C-alpha beads as a LAMMPS data file, in Angstrom:
LAMMPS data file: protein, C-alpha beads

282 atoms
281 bonds

1 atom types
1 bond types

-500.0 500.0 xlo xhi
-500.0 500.0 ylo yhi
-500.0 500.0 zlo zhi

Masses

1 110.0

Atoms # bond

1 1 1 -157.963 -208.129 134.576
2 1 1 -154.501 -206.815 133.745
3 1 1 -152.504 -209.294 135.833
4 1 1 -149.003 -208.329 136.887
5 1 1 -148.968 -205.380 134.481
6 1 1 -151.774 -203.562 136.288
7 1 1 -149.658 -200.818 137.960
8 1 1 -147.688 -200.074 134.787
9 1 1 -150.829 -199.889 132.665
10 1 1 -152.519 -197.576 135.137
11 1 1 -149.489 -195.274 135.141
12 1 1 -149.464 -195.285 131.330
13 1 1 -153.193 -194.532 131.185
14 1 1 -152.929 -191.601 133.585
15 1 1 -149.948 -190.202 131.689
16 1 1 -151.898 -190.371 128.442
17 1 1 -154.944 -188.672 129.950
18 1 1 -152.697 -186.014 131.526
19 1 1 -151.244 -185.280 128.100
20 1 1 -154.720 -185.010 126.577
21 1 1 -155.773 -182.625 129.371
22 1 1 -152.678 -180.474 128.778
23 1 1 -153.250 -180.222 125.018
24 1 1 -156.933 -179.336 125.371
25 1 1 -156.154 -176.822 128.134
26 1 1 -153.655 -175.052 125.882
27 1 1 -156.200 -174.919 123.075
28 1 1 -158.862 -173.430 125.361
29 1 1 -156.396 -170.959 126.872
30 1 1 -155.210 -169.679 123.482
31 1 1 -158.756 -169.537 122.101
32 1 1 -160.024 -167.424 124.981
33 1 1 -156.964 -165.173 124.820
34 1 1 -157.605 -164.668 121.094
35 1 1 -161.233 -163.767 121.880
36 1 1 -160.086 -161.172 124.452
37 1 1 -161.589 -163.281 127.214
38 1 1 -158.436 -164.563 128.956
39 1 1 -158.570 -167.035 131.812
40 1 1 -155.840 -168.380 134.048
41 1 1 -154.223 -171.407 132.484
42 1 1 -153.978 -173.319 135.764
43 1 1 -157.733 -172.973 136.355
44 1 1 -158.441 -174.417 132.918
45 1 1 -155.874 -177.164 133.347
46 1 1 -157.144 -178.369 136.718
47 1 1 -160.657 -178.810 135.372
48 1 1 -159.379 -180.648 132.322
49 1 1 -157.297 -182.904 134.585
50 1 1 -160.371 -183.691 136.658
51 1 1 -162.401 -184.403 133.531
52 1 1 -159.872 -186.742 131.921
53 1 1 -158.850 -188.449 135.154
54 1 1 -162.479 -189.438 135.577
55 1 1 -162.292 -191.064 132.148
56 1 1 -159.107 -192.805 133.268
57 1 1 -161.061 -194.310 136.156
58 1 1 -163.745 -195.553 133.750
59 1 1 -161.188 -197.023 131.336
60 1 1 -160.762 -200.441 133.095
61 1 1 -164.541 -200.921 132.943
62 1 1 -164.622 -200.035 129.240
63 1 1 -161.699 -202.379 128.514
64 1 1 -163.420 -205.165 130.460
65 1 1 -166.655 -204.719 128.495
66 1 1 -164.675 -204.654 125.267
67 1 1 -163.124 -208.014 126.103
68 1 1 -166.397 -209.575 127.197
69 1 1 -168.304 -208.296 124.149
70 1 1 -165.795 -208.017 121.270
71 1 1 -166.816 -206.337 118.030
72 1 1 -164.922 -208.778 115.833
73 1 1 -166.869 -212.049 115.776
74 1 1 -170.306 -213.081 114.520
75 1 1 -172.002 -211.404 117.481
76 1 1 -170.686 -207.952 116.620
77 1 1 -174.182 -206.533 116.074
78 1 1 -175.417 -207.562 119.528
79 1 1 -172.113 -206.393 121.027
80 1 1 -172.546 -203.008 119.350
81 1 1 -175.935 -202.598 121.017
82 1 1 -174.493 -203.527 124.399
83 1 1 -171.657 -201.019 123.986
84 1 1 -174.027 -198.259 122.878
85 1 1 -176.160 -198.736 126.004
86 1 1 -173.015 -198.940 128.158
87 1 1 -171.681 -195.761 126.533
88 1 1 -174.884 -193.903 127.385
89 1 1 -174.819 -195.130 130.997
90 1 1 -171.098 -194.451 131.532
91 1 1 -171.382 -190.998 129.946
92 1 1 -174.415 -190.160 132.097
93 1 1 -172.598 -191.171 135.290
94 1 1 -169.476 -189.311 134.172
95 1 1 -171.415 -186.079 133.563
96 1 1 -173.200 -186.511 136.894
97 1 1 -169.830 -186.699 138.656
98 1 1 -168.496 -183.679 136.765
99 1 1 -171.604 -181.708 137.658
100 1 1 -171.070 -182.680 141.288
101 1 1 -167.507 -181.392 141.177
102 1 1 -168.726 -178.168 139.585
103 1 1 -171.244 -177.535 142.363
104 1 1 -168.760 -178.585 145.018
105 1 1 -165.843 -176.362 144.046
106 1 1 -167.340 -173.562 141.976
107 1 1 -169.302 -170.831 143.673
108 1 1 -172.157 -169.680 141.444
109 1 1 -174.614 -166.831 141.670
110 1 1 -177.035 -168.624 139.372
111 1 1 -180.329 -169.856 140.776
112 1 1 -180.243 -172.982 138.629
113 1 1 -180.485 -176.206 140.611
114 1 1 -178.103 -179.153 140.554
115 1 1 -180.434 -181.348 138.499
116 1 1 -181.412 -178.592 136.095
117 1 1 -177.749 -177.951 135.389
118 1 1 -177.066 -181.684 135.072
119 1 1 -179.779 -182.268 132.482
120 1 1 -178.657 -179.199 130.554
121 1 1 -175.079 -180.538 130.433
122 1 1 -176.380 -184.007 129.603
123 1 1 -178.284 -182.772 126.555
124 1 1 -175.333 -180.737 125.291
125 1 1 -172.445 -183.163 125.925
126 1 1 -173.786 -186.733 125.928
127 1 1 -172.856 -187.343 122.270
128 1 1 -169.291 -186.129 122.813
129 1 1 -168.791 -188.433 125.791
130 1 1 -170.304 -191.427 123.990
131 1 1 -167.668 -190.822 121.311
132 1 1 -164.945 -190.853 123.996
133 1 1 -166.241 -194.223 125.242
134 1 1 -165.882 -195.757 121.780
135 1 1 -162.523 -194.057 121.253
136 1 1 -161.183 -195.773 124.389
137 1 1 -162.759 -199.053 123.267
138 1 1 -161.164 -198.949 119.820
139 1 1 -157.827 -197.721 121.192
140 1 1 -157.588 -200.768 123.445
141 1 1 -158.434 -203.014 120.512
142 1 1 -155.807 -201.310 118.339
143 1 1 -153.158 -201.819 121.039
144 1 1 -154.126 -205.490 121.204
145 1 1 -153.700 -205.920 117.441
146 1 1 -150.383 -204.066 117.514
147 1 1 -149.038 -206.379 120.199
148 1 1 -150.396 -209.559 118.600
149 1 1 -149.834 -208.801 114.926
150 1 1 -147.676 -211.286 113.052
151 1 1 -146.487 -213.145 116.143
152 1 1 -148.512 -216.337 116.227
153 1 1 -149.153 -217.923 112.878
154 1 1 -147.159 -220.192 110.600
155 1 1 -148.423 -222.177 107.609
156 1 1 -151.806 -220.454 107.564
157 1 1 -151.857 -219.786 103.827
158 1 1 -154.064 -221.905 101.580
159 1 1 -151.939 -224.422 99.662
160 1 1 -153.027 -225.315 96.123
161 1 1 -153.608 -229.006 95.457
162 1 1 -152.627 -230.917 92.320
163 1 1 -155.568 -229.431 90.403
164 1 1 -154.434 -225.915 91.220
165 1 1 -157.290 -225.346 93.698
166 1 1 -157.064 -224.643 97.400
167 1 1 -157.647 -227.626 99.631
168 1 1 -159.691 -226.559 102.692
169 1 1 -157.981 -229.205 104.824
170 1 1 -154.590 -227.739 103.973
171 1 1 -155.638 -224.166 104.732
172 1 1 -155.604 -224.733 108.486
173 1 1 -152.463 -223.973 110.456
174 1 1 -150.166 -226.830 111.410
175 1 1 -147.901 -224.825 113.723
176 1 1 -148.014 -221.865 116.071
177 1 1 -145.121 -219.479 116.449
178 1 1 -145.200 -218.243 120.034
179 1 1 -142.962 -215.343 121.047
180 1 1 -142.150 -214.772 124.697
181 1 1 -139.484 -212.334 125.918
182 1 1 -136.379 -212.998 123.817
183 1 1 -137.223 -216.455 122.520
184 1 1 -139.561 -217.978 119.961
185 1 1 -141.208 -221.378 120.251
186 1 1 -142.803 -223.406 117.472
187 1 1 -145.614 -225.681 118.642
188 1 1 -147.220 -228.253 116.374
189 1 1 -151.007 -228.145 116.498
190 1 1 -151.032 -231.929 116.898
191 1 1 -149.233 -231.419 120.242
192 1 1 -151.894 -229.048 121.552
193 1 1 -154.239 -230.733 124.035
194 1 1 -156.587 -227.893 124.862
195 1 1 -156.795 -224.098 124.706
196 1 1 -158.360 -221.721 127.238
197 1 1 -159.383 -218.099 126.820
198 1 1 -157.272 -215.499 128.654
199 1 1 -158.935 -212.103 128.120
200 1 1 -158.079 -211.077 124.545
201 1 1 -155.466 -213.816 124.352
202 1 1 -155.450 -217.604 124.640
203 1 1 -153.431 -220.084 126.681
204 1 1 -152.306 -223.184 124.800
205 1 1 -151.764 -226.363 126.835
206 1 1 -149.417 -229.117 125.674
207 1 1 -148.210 -232.220 127.472
208 1 1 -145.603 -230.409 129.567
209 1 1 -146.218 -226.667 129.339
210 1 1 -148.785 -223.943 128.752
211 1 1 -148.078 -220.955 126.517
212 1 1 -149.778 -217.588 126.179
213 1 1 -150.657 -216.886 122.555
214 1 1 -151.309 -213.253 121.690
215 1 1 -154.431 -214.047 119.729
216 1 1 -158.071 -214.437 120.684
217 1 1 -159.767 -217.799 121.100
218 1 1 -162.186 -216.887 118.292
219 1 1 -159.323 -216.278 115.855
220 1 1 -157.581 -219.513 116.780
221 1 1 -160.801 -221.483 116.376
222 1 1 -161.132 -220.276 112.786
223 1 1 -157.567 -221.329 111.958
224 1 1 -157.544 -224.784 113.555
225 1 1 -158.786 -227.887 111.758
226 1 1 -162.433 -228.399 112.851
227 1 1 -162.040 -232.150 112.316
228 1 1 -159.499 -232.195 115.142
229 1 1 -160.330 -229.178 117.330
230 1 1 -163.747 -228.275 118.693
231 1 1 -165.007 -225.573 120.993
232 1 1 -166.746 -227.190 123.965
233 1 1 -167.363 -223.984 125.904
234 1 1 -167.176 -220.270 125.157
235 1 1 -163.765 -220.260 126.874
236 1 1 -162.369 -223.679 125.871
237 1 1 -161.236 -225.532 122.736
238 1 1 -160.065 -229.152 122.911
239 1 1 -158.137 -231.510 120.647
240 1 1 -160.353 -234.600 120.366
241 1 1 -157.273 -236.813 119.965
242 1 1 -156.585 -236.213 123.672
243 1 1 -160.165 -236.647 124.900
244 1 1 -160.625 -239.571 127.285
245 1 1 -164.242 -239.503 128.451
246 1 1 -167.479 -237.539 128.812
247 1 1 -169.496 -237.517 132.028
248 1 1 -173.020 -236.085 132.466
249 1 1 -173.483 -233.492 135.203
250 1 1 -176.842 -231.722 135.507
251 1 1 -179.281 -229.771 133.333
252 1 1 -177.862 -231.440 130.229
253 1 1 -174.333 -230.237 130.925
254 1 1 -171.335 -232.549 130.684
255 1 1 -167.775 -232.664 131.922
256 1 1 -165.035 -233.943 129.636
257 1 1 -161.824 -235.454 130.902
258 1 1 -158.625 -235.227 128.901
259 1 1 -156.009 -237.993 128.824
260 1 1 -153.867 -236.130 131.353
261 1 1 -156.789 -236.058 133.798
262 1 1 -157.778 -232.421 133.224
263 1 1 -161.553 -231.956 133.682
264 1 1 -163.256 -229.358 131.489
265 1 1 -166.840 -228.208 131.237
266 1 1 -168.864 -229.019 128.115
267 1 1 -171.763 -226.672 127.374
268 1 1 -175.015 -228.521 126.723
269 1 1 -175.592 -226.664 123.452
270 1 1 -172.216 -227.953 122.160
271 1 1 -172.634 -231.581 123.220
272 1 1 -174.323 -232.837 120.036
273 1 1 -171.667 -231.274 117.833
274 1 1 -168.907 -232.955 119.850
275 1 1 -170.676 -236.313 119.734
276 1 1 -171.132 -236.009 115.962
277 1 1 -167.464 -235.180 115.505
278 1 1 -166.410 -238.153 117.627
279 1 1 -168.654 -240.533 115.655
280 1 1 -167.216 -239.256 112.377
281 1 1 -163.676 -239.734 113.696
282 1 1 -164.234 -243.370 114.681

Bonds

1 1 1 2
2 1 2 3
3 1 3 4
4 1 4 5
5 1 5 6
6 1 6 7
7 1 7 8
8 1 8 9
9 1 9 10
10 1 10 11
11 1 11 12
12 1 12 13
13 1 13 14
14 1 14 15
15 1 15 16
16 1 16 17
17 1 17 18
18 1 18 19
19 1 19 20
20 1 20 21
21 1 21 22
22 1 22 23
23 1 23 24
24 1 24 25
25 1 25 26
26 1 26 27
27 1 27 28
28 1 28 29
29 1 29 30
30 1 30 31
31 1 31 32
32 1 32 33
33 1 33 34
34 1 34 35
35 1 35 36
36 1 36 37
37 1 37 38
38 1 38 39
39 1 39 40
40 1 40 41
41 1 41 42
42 1 42 43
43 1 43 44
44 1 44 45
45 1 45 46
46 1 46 47
47 1 47 48
48 1 48 49
49 1 49 50
50 1 50 51
51 1 51 52
52 1 52 53
53 1 53 54
54 1 54 55
55 1 55 56
56 1 56 57
57 1 57 58
58 1 58 59
59 1 59 60
60 1 60 61
61 1 61 62
62 1 62 63
63 1 63 64
64 1 64 65
65 1 65 66
66 1 66 67
67 1 67 68
68 1 68 69
69 1 69 70
70 1 70 71
71 1 71 72
72 1 72 73
73 1 73 74
74 1 74 75
75 1 75 76
76 1 76 77
77 1 77 78
78 1 78 79
79 1 79 80
80 1 80 81
81 1 81 82
82 1 82 83
83 1 83 84
84 1 84 85
85 1 85 86
86 1 86 87
87 1 87 88
88 1 88 89
89 1 89 90
90 1 90 91
91 1 91 92
92 1 92 93
93 1 93 94
94 1 94 95
95 1 95 96
96 1 96 97
97 1 97 98
98 1 98 99
99 1 99 100
100 1 100 101
101 1 101 102
102 1 102 103
103 1 103 104
104 1 104 105
105 1 105 106
106 1 106 107
107 1 107 108
108 1 108 109
109 1 109 110
110 1 110 111
111 1 111 112
112 1 112 113
113 1 113 114
114 1 114 115
115 1 115 116
116 1 116 117
117 1 117 118
118 1 118 119
119 1 119 120
120 1 120 121
121 1 121 122
122 1 122 123
123 1 123 124
124 1 124 125
125 1 125 126
126 1 126 127
127 1 127 128
128 1 128 129
129 1 129 130
130 1 130 131
131 1 131 132
132 1 132 133
133 1 133 134
134 1 134 135
135 1 135 136
136 1 136 137
137 1 137 138
138 1 138 139
139 1 139 140
140 1 140 141
141 1 141 142
142 1 142 143
143 1 143 144
144 1 144 145
145 1 145 146
146 1 146 147
147 1 147 148
148 1 148 149
149 1 149 150
150 1 150 151
151 1 151 152
152 1 152 153
153 1 153 154
154 1 154 155
155 1 155 156
156 1 156 157
157 1 157 158
158 1 158 159
159 1 159 160
160 1 160 161
161 1 161 162
162 1 162 163
163 1 163 164
164 1 164 165
165 1 165 166
166 1 166 167
167 1 167 168
168 1 168 169
169 1 169 170
170 1 170 171
171 1 171 172
172 1 172 173
173 1 173 174
174 1 174 175
175 1 175 176
176 1 176 177
177 1 177 178
178 1 178 179
179 1 179 180
180 1 180 181
181 1 181 182
182 1 182 183
183 1 183 184
184 1 184 185
185 1 185 186
186 1 186 187
187 1 187 188
188 1 188 189
189 1 189 190
190 1 190 191
191 1 191 192
192 1 192 193
193 1 193 194
194 1 194 195
195 1 195 196
196 1 196 197
197 1 197 198
198 1 198 199
199 1 199 200
200 1 200 201
201 1 201 202
202 1 202 203
203 1 203 204
204 1 204 205
205 1 205 206
206 1 206 207
207 1 207 208
208 1 208 209
209 1 209 210
210 1 210 211
211 1 211 212
212 1 212 213
213 1 213 214
214 1 214 215
215 1 215 216
216 1 216 217
217 1 217 218
218 1 218 219
219 1 219 220
220 1 220 221
221 1 221 222
222 1 222 223
223 1 223 224
224 1 224 225
225 1 225 226
226 1 226 227
227 1 227 228
228 1 228 229
229 1 229 230
230 1 230 231
231 1 231 232
232 1 232 233
233 1 233 234
234 1 234 235
235 1 235 236
236 1 236 237
237 1 237 238
238 1 238 239
239 1 239 240
240 1 240 241
241 1 241 242
242 1 242 243
243 1 243 244
244 1 244 245
245 1 245 246
246 1 246 247
247 1 247 248
248 1 248 249
249 1 249 250
250 1 250 251
251 1 251 252
252 1 252 253
253 1 253 254
254 1 254 255
255 1 255 256
256 1 256 257
257 1 257 258
258 1 258 259
259 1 259 260
260 1 260 261
261 1 261 262
262 1 262 263
263 1 263 264
264 1 264 265
265 1 265 266
266 1 266 267
267 1 267 268
268 1 268 269
269 1 269 270
270 1 270 271
271 1 271 272
272 1 272 273
273 1 273 274
274 1 274 275
275 1 275 276
276 1 276 277
277 1 277 278
278 1 278 279
279 1 279 280
280 1 280 281
281 1 281 282
């Protein structure tokens, strides 16, 4: 999911959660000292570390769900429902694990059972942990926007025509500015053959190279001319100028072959739209 950056991102995540645990531990320590109910700082800190490290372990799952069900396109309402259910499930499992650690390492004179204590904690803390789920979800999205902001688009503004009105055909981008390491590359949209989803980003394929664009496939689809580019699958957009043939497979599905021989899957619910576009282009 994270590619070659996986170790670095895990280290960063654990450092962040360690910092959160330290800050909250200091707050609890000072609050209890102020209330004349002091407790050893290390005891507080180790429990906060355990609590936030568990959230660090859940973070890859939350990030994965965020990328599979983004809250930015037309399906945001359905995605919100999915994330709310996932937040409840993740929070319930998290509290179950914390309750297990409590019973494993803390000696208690109370006669309350494991499950009685779990349901008591669940009722008191489920809302707080659901909020943490969404905080992680939105933080990952914010990092994505920070990394992608202002790095990909050129000529995306609407250009007034002779009558002073915006021409929809001229509002679509004609070039992509792609930044990689210390260099910038300008790619004409007419040179793009097809585009594939790559998590939050997209990979643009030209005749000789492929380039990672720090922008989602949904965003690119909205900015490309729909008379030239069409989405044939939830993870693929093609330039019809480079389409060579369509071949039926099974259950109404098709495979399309590009001029360079690349075979791509065409969803059956997108076939009619592609055929209509091709007829209009002829």
